[in-house]
C-alpha positions in Angstrom: -22.8 -29.9 241.4 -20.5 -32.8 240.6 -22.5 -33.6 237.4 -21.1 -30.4 235.9 -17.4 -31.4 236.5 -15.2 -30.9 233.4 -12.2 -32.7 232.0 -9.1 -30.5 231.6 -7.7 -29.6 228.2 -4.2 -30.6 229.4 -5.3 -34.1 230.4 -7.1 -34.6 227.1 -4.0 -33.4 225.1 -1.8 -35.9 227.1 -4.3 -38.7 226.4 -4.3 -37.9 222.6 -0.5 -38.2 222.5 -0.5 -41.7 223.9 0.5 -44.2 221.2 -0.7 -47.5 222.6 -4.4 -47.3 221.7 -5.8 -46.9 218.2 -3.6 -47.1 215.1 -2.8 -43.7 213.4 -3.2 -44.4 209.7 -5.2 -41.5 208.2 -3.8 -38.5 206.3 -5.6 -35.4 205.1 -6.8 -36.9 201.8 -8.2 -39.9 203.8 -10.0 -37.6 206.1 -11.5 -35.5 203.3 -12.7 -38.6 201.5 -14.0 -39.9 204.8 -16.2 -36.8 205.1 -17.3 -37.0 201.5 -17.9 -40.8 202.0 -20.3 -40.1 204.8 -21.9 -37.0 203.5 -22.8 -37.9 199.9 -25.5 -40.6 200.1 -29.2 -40.5 200.7 -29.2 -36.7 200.8 -28.2 -36.3 197.1 -29.9 -39.5 195.7 -33.2 -39.3 197.5 -33.8 -36.1 199.6 -33.2 -33.7 196.7 -36.4 -34.9 195.0 -38.4 -35.4 198.1 -37.8 -31.9 199.5 -38.4 -30.3 196.1 -41.7 -32.1 195.6 -43.1 -31.7 199.1 -41.5 -28.7 200.8 -39.5 -26.2 198.7 -40.1 -26.6 195.0 -37.1 -25.2 193.0 -36.0 -23.4 196.1 -34.6 -26.7 197.4 -31.5 -25.1 196.0 -31.9 -22.5 198.8 -32.6 -25.3 201.3 -29.2 -26.9 200.5 -27.5 -23.5 200.7 -29.0 -22.6 204.1 -28.2 -26.0 205.5 -24.7 -25.8 204.1 -24.1 -22.4 205.7 -25.1 -23.7 209.1 -22.8 -26.6 208.5 -19.9 -24.4 207.5 -20.2 -22.3 210.6 -20.2 -25.5 212.7 -17.3 -27.0 210.7 -15.0 -24.1 211.7 -15.9 -24.6 215.3 -15.4 -28.4 215.0 -12.0 -27.8 213.4 -10.7 -25.6 216.2 -11.7 -28.2 218.8 -10.3 -31.0 216.7 -6.9 -29.3 216.5 -7.0 -28.4 220.2 -8.3 -31.7 221.5 -7.7 -34.4 218.9 -9.8 -37.1 220.7 -12.2 -39.6 219.1 -15.3 -38.4 221.1 -16.2 -35.5 218.8 -18.9 -33.2 220.3 -19.1 -35.5 223.3 -15.5 -34.8 224.3 -15.7 -31.1 223.4 -18.7 -30.5 225.7 -16.9 -32.5 228.5 -14.2 -29.8 228.5 -16.6 -26.8 228.6 -20.2 -27.5 229.8 -19.6 -30.4 232.1 -20.2 -34.2 232.4 -24.0 -34.2 232.3 -24.0 -32.2 229.1 -21.2 -34.5 227.7 -23.5 -37.5 228.4 -26.5 -35.8 226.8 -24.6 -35.0 223.6 -22.9 -38.5 223.6 -26.3 -40.1 224.0 -27.7 -37.9 221.3 -24.8 -38.8 218.9 -25.6 -42.5 219.5 -29.1 -41.8 218.3 -27.8 -39.7 215.4 -25.4 -42.3 214.1 -27.6 -45.4 214.8 -30.7 -43.9 213.2 -28.7 -42.6 210.3 -27.1 -46.0 209.6 -30.4 -47.8 209.8 -32.0 -45.3 207.4 -29.2 -45.6 204.9 -29.0 -49.4 205.1 -32.7 -49.6 204.3 -32.1 -47.3 201.3 -29.1 -49.3 200.2 -31.3 -52.4 200.2 -33.9 -50.8 198.0 -31.2 -49.7 195.4 -29.5 -53.1 195.4 -32.8 -55.1 195.0 -33.7 -52.8 192.1 -30.3 -53.0 190.4 -30.1 -56.8 190.8 -33.6 -57.1 189.4 -32.5 -55.1 186.3 -29.8 -57.7 185.6 -32.0 -60.7 186.1 -31.3 -61.5 189.8 -34.3 -61.6 192.1 -34.3 -61.4 195.9 -37.5 -62.8 197.4 -39.7 -59.9 198.4 -40.3 -61.4 201.9 -36.6 -61.1 202.6 -36.1 -57.6 201.3 -38.6 -55.5 203.3 -39.3 -54.6 206.9 -40.9 -57.3 209.1 -44.7 -57.2 208.7 -44.8 -55.1 205.6 -47.1 -56.7 203.0 -45.2 -57.6 199.8 -46.4 -59.0 196.5 -44.9 -62.3 195.3 -44.4 -63.3 191.7 -47.7 -65.2 191.6 -49.6 -62.0 192.6 -50.3 -63.1 196.2 -49.4 -60.8 199.1 -47.6 -62.0 202.3 -46.0 -60.2 205.2 -42.2 -59.7 204.9 -40.0 -61.5 207.4 -36.9 -59.3 207.4 -34.7 -57.1 205.2 -31.7 -59.3 204.6 -29.8 -57.0 202.2 -29.9 -54.2 204.8 -28.6 -56.6 207.5 -25.9 -57.9 205.1 -24.4 -54.5 204.3 -24.3 -53.5 208.0 -22.6 -56.8 208.9 -20.0 -56.4 206.0 -19.2 -52.8 207.1 -18.8 -53.9 210.7 -16.4 -56.7 209.7 -14.3 -54.2 207.8 -14.2 -51.8 210.7 -13.0 -54.6 213.0 -10.3 -55.6 210.6 -8.6 -52.1 210.6 -8.9 -48.4 210.0 -6.5 -48.6 207.0 -8.6 -51.2 205.3 -11.8 -49.3 206.0 -10.3 -46.1 204.7 -9.0 -47.7 201.5 -12.4 -49.2 200.8 -14.0 -45.9 201.4 -11.6 -44.1 199.1 -12.5 -46.4 196.2 -16.3 -46.1 196.5 -16.1 -42.3 197.1 -14.3 -42.0 193.7 -17.0 -44.1 192.1 -19.9 -42.1 193.4 -18.3 -38.7 192.8 -17.6 -39.7 189.2 -21.2 -40.7 188.8 -22.5 -37.4 190.2 -20.1 -35.3 188.0 -21.2 -37.3 185.0 -24.8 -36.7 185.8 -24.3 -32.9 186.2 -22.3 -32.6 183.0 -24.6 -34.9 181.0 -28.0 -33.4 182.1 -27.1 -29.7 182.2 -28.0 -29.3 178.5 -31.6 -30.2 179.2 -32.2 -27.4 181.8 -35.4 -25.4 181.1 -35.4 -22.2 183.1 -39.2 -22.2 183.0 -39.1 -25.0 185.6 -37.6 -22.6 188.1 -40.8 -20.4 188.1 -42.1 -19.8 190.6 -38.8 -20.3 192.4 -40.6 -20.4 195.8 -44.1 -21.8 195.3 -46.8 -20.2 197.4 -47.6 -21.9 200.7 -50.1 -24.8 200.3 -51.8 -24.3 203.7 -49.5 -25.7 206.3 -46.1 -24.7 207.5 -44.0 -27.3 205.8 -45.6 -27.1 202.3 -43.8 -24.5 200.2 -43.5 -20.8 200.9 -40.5 -19.6 203.0 -41.5 -21.8 205.9 -41.4 -24.8 203.4 -37.9 -23.7 202.3 -36.8 -23.7 206.0 -38.4 -27.0 206.7 -36.6 -28.3 203.6 -33.3 -27.0 205.0 -34.0 -28.9 208.2 -34.7 -32.1 206.2 -31.7 -31.9 203.9 -29.5 -31.2 206.9 -29.4 -35.0 207.1 -27.2 -34.8 204.0 -24.5 -32.8 205.9 -23.8 -35.1 208.8 -20.6 -36.5 207.4 -18.0 -34.0 208.7 -19.2 -34.6 212.2 -18.1 -38.2 211.8 -14.7 -37.1 210.6 -14.0 -35.7 214.0 -14.5 -39.1 215.6 -11.4 -40.4 213.8 -9.1 -37.9 215.5 -7.1 -40.6 217.3 -6.5 -42.5 214.1 -5.2 -39.4 212.2 -1.4 -39.2 211.7 -1.2 -35.5 212.4 -4.6 -34.6 213.9 -3.8 -31.0 214.8 -3.0 -30.2 211.2 -5.1 -32.7 209.3 -8.4 -32.7 211.1 -9.4 -29.1 210.1 -8.4 -29.9 206.5 -10.5 -33.1 206.5 -13.5 -31.5 208.1 -13.7 -28.2 206.1 -12.4 -29.7 202.8 -14.9 -32.6 202.8 -17.8 -30.2 203.6 -16.9 -27.8 200.8 -16.7 -30.5 198.2 -20.1 -31.9 199.2 -21.8 -28.5 199.4 -20.8 -27.6 195.9 -22.0 -31.0 194.5 -25.3 -30.8 196.4 -26.2 -27.3 195.0 -25.2 -28.2 191.5 -27.3 -31.4 191.6 -30.3 -29.4 192.9 -29.9 -26.8 190.2 -29.8 -29.5 187.5 -32.6 -31.6 188.9 -35.1 -28.8 189.3 -34.1 -27.2 186.0 -34.6 -30.4 184.0 -37.7 -31.7 185.6 -40.8 -29.8 187.1 -40.5 -30.1 190.9 -43.9 -31.8 191.2 -42.5 -34.8 189.4 -39.4 -35.3 191.7 -41.2 -37.0 194.5 -40.1 -40.5 193.4 -37.8 -43.1 195.1 -35.0 -42.5 192.6 -35.3 -38.8 191.5 -31.8 -38.5 190.1 -32.4 -41.5 187.8 -35.7 -39.9 186.8 -34.0 -36.7 185.9 -31.4 -38.6 183.8 -34.3 -40.1 181.9 -35.9 -36.7 181.3 -32.5 -35.4 180.0 -32.3 -38.3 177.5 -29.7 -40.1 179.5 -31.6 -43.3 180.0 -28.4 -45.2 179.5 -27.2 -43.7 182.8 -29.9 -45.2 185.0 -27.8 -48.3 185.9 -24.8 -46.1 186.6 -26.8 -43.9 188.9 -28.0 -46.9 190.8 -24.4 -48.1 191.1 -23.4 -44.7 192.3 -26.2 -44.7 194.9 -25.2 -48.2 196.1 -21.5 -47.1 196.4 -22.6 -43.8 198.0 -24.8 -45.4 200.6 -22.2 -48.1 201.3 -19.6 -45.5 202.4 -22.2 -43.6 204.4 -23.0 -46.8 206.4 -19.3 -47.5 206.9 -18.5 -44.0 208.3 -21.7 -43.8 210.5 -20.9 -47.2 212.1 -17.3 -46.0 212.6 -18.5 -42.8 214.3 -20.9 -44.5 216.7 -18.4 -47.1 217.7 -15.8 -44.4 218.5 -18.3 -42.4 220.5 -19.3 -45.4 222.6 -15.5 -46.2 223.0 -14.8 -42.7 224.3 -17.7 -42.8 226.8 -16.6 -46.2 228.1 -13.0 -45.0 228.5 -14.4 -42.2 230.7 -16.4 -44.6 232.9 -19.8 -43.5 231.8 -20.4 -46.9 230.2 -19.0 -50.3 231.3 -15.3 -50.4 230.8 -15.0 -53.7 229.1 -16.4 -52.3 225.9 -13.5 -49.9 225.5 -11.0 -52.7 224.8 -8.8 -52.3 221.7 -8.1 -55.4 219.6 -4.4 -56.4 220.2 -3.8 -57.2 216.5 -6.0 -54.9 214.5 -5.8 -51.9 217.0 -9.5 -51.2 216.5 -12.3 -50.8 219.2 -13.7 -54.1 218.2 -16.3 -54.6 221.0 -18.0 -51.3 220.3 -17.8 -51.9 216.6 -19.6 -55.3 217.0 -22.2 -54.0 219.4 -22.9 -51.1 217.1 -23.2 -53.3 214.1 -25.4 -55.9 215.8 -27.8 -53.1 217.0 -28.0 -51.4 213.6 -28.3 -54.6 211.7 -31.2 -55.8 213.9 -33.2 -52.6 213.4 -32.3 -52.4 209.7 -33.9 -55.8 209.2 -37.3 -54.9 210.8 -37.8 -51.2 210.4 -39.2 -49.2 207.5 -37.3 -46.1 206.2 -40.2 -43.9 207.3 -39.9 -44.8 210.9 -36.4 -43.2 211.1 -38.0 -39.8 210.5 -36.0 -36.6 211.1 -34.3 -37.9 214.2 -30.8 -38.0 212.6 -31.1 -34.3 211.5 -32.3 -33.0 214.9 -29.5 -35.0 216.7 -26.9 -33.5 214.4 -28.2 -30.0 214.9 -28.1 -30.4 218.6 -24.5 -31.5 218.4 -23.6 -28.5 216.2 -25.4 -26.1 218.6 -23.4 -27.4 221.6 -20.1 -27.3 219.8 -20.6 -23.7 218.6 -21.4 -22.6 222.1 -18.6 -24.7 223.7 -15.9 -23.2 221.4 -16.8 -19.7 222.6 -16.8 -20.7 226.2 -13.3 -22.2 225.9 -12.0 -19.1 224.1 -13.1 -17.0 227.1 -12.2 -19.5 229.9 -8.9 -20.9 228.5 -7.5 -18.5 225.9 -3.9 -19.4 226.6 -4.0 -22.9 225.0 -2.3 -23.3 221.6 -4.8 -23.8 218.8 -3.3 -25.2 215.5 -6.5 -24.0 213.8 -8.4 -20.9 215.1 -12.0 -20.2 213.9 -11.9 -16.9 212.0 -14.2 -14.2 213.1 -15.1 -16.3 216.1 -17.6 -13.8 217.6 -19.6 -14.0 214.4 -19.2 -17.6 213.2 -19.8 -19.4 216.5 -23.0 -17.5 217.4 -24.2 -17.7 213.7 -23.6 -21.5 213.8 -25.5 -21.9 217.1 -28.4 -19.7 216.1 -28.7 -21.2 212.6 -28.6 -24.8 214.1 -31.3 -23.8 216.6 -33.5 -22.2 213.9 -33.3 -25.3 211.7 -34.2 -27.5 214.8 -37.3 -25.3 215.4 -38.2 -25.8 211.7 -38.5 -29.6 212.2 -41.9 -31.2 213.0 -42.9 -31.4 216.7 -43.1 -35.2 216.7 -39.4 -35.2 216.0 -38.8 -33.1 219.1 -41.0 -35.5 221.2 -38.9 -38.5 220.2 -35.7 -36.7 220.8 -36.8 -35.6 224.3 -38.0 -39.2 225.1 -34.6 -40.5 224.0 -32.7 -37.9 226.1 -34.9 -38.7 229.1 -34.0 -42.4 228.9 -30.3 -41.3 228.6 -30.5 -39.2 231.8 -32.0 -42.1 233.7 -29.0 -44.3 232.7 -26.5 -41.5 233.5 -27.8 -40.8 237.0 -28.2 -44.5 237.8 -24.8 -45.6 236.4 -22.6 -43.1 234.7 -22.7 -40.5 237.5 -21.3 -42.9 240.1 -18.9 -44.9 237.8 -17.4 -41.8 236.1 -13.6 -41.7 236.3 -13.8 -38.0 237.3 -16.1 -38.9 240.2 -13.8 -41.7 241.3 -10.8 -39.4 241.2 -12.7 -36.8 243.3 -13.7 -39.4 245.9 -10.1 -40.6 246.2 -8.9 -37.0 246.6 
């Protein structure tokens, strides 16, 4: 079965050592901040309140812990792969070495969905915060140009008209795309600055609101189930864990920058695990403060963190929180666009997509064609979609990638134990199965309509693979020549 052909570890290691492709500019601090930049965004500024109000109550704290545990297990497996095969393709490349080409295509196609939907969702959220912030300082963006096409919006004179497009969302995607084309160093420097801003805002919020915690708001910690699976009770906590998993997608994106890291075998594990630990601690602390200060029933608002700050007598901080959210969402968009462009670049280099899109800019040393294609696609959908239409697709796509990586690292330990691994997953026979099973469990906890959309997307991908990628694959052409 040629569609199960695998790439050899030796060939991939040789490819990663080539110096004439992408520019190696990123050190361990850059990689940690890249992970923090992509991870801290909509999850902490929006999902904390939504999951507390609709799914888990105060036990949203547990939802973050459970999702974080699944992420930590996967992060160890990612780190071993990234030190062994420091290639930009992330889970796509890892599965190509273990499960075979068709599984690599499936996970690559899945990652395209994950990053694209994630970037669209975050761009729409960014637009909402920017419009709100500008309004608070006396700058008004016409409603018909700040919402999804067709959505009814109210004008200043009280009349309602259908919106034309979400221009702020399209603008931020275009700006991030331009930055990615200009260079990875410029992108990383910009990311570093805005990560510092949003982390400072979050730490200030935690420290300033902690005094207003009322332990009575944590009772009952797990509210009784309200009649259906996703509304409270233990099943609601698990559904909440599946939802907040969207907040942990950042470290997956770090692995897509492997060929732009100065010393990937050493620095990739530091970036992946370090970034995840920083974010996990901040998430849990924010959830503790938010549910301690405000009854969980009141957290189902578009800006729950700003609402908690008001309840804690920190009304002066509302503008800062909006600025932190804008900074946070900006960096998430940047890193998600970077991740998707690198996945498409890797797939094109393997022949599974047209080869012309794998070109690297002669001056900037960036995959400029895939960056522009990604930006154009995401900007277009950001301008016409509502945030609700994105659903849970990003979470289920990430969980599928985690599941495959955890399985693949075990297969490679068995099949090719002789390869040197700069980082080895500790307690591999516990961590890898625990990562795979916890990812699968969280996937099962997500609504069925999310599964339906994932299966439709993967079905479309398989049609493309067998009609184009299977025949054009470089591995297939090598086999034919042989």
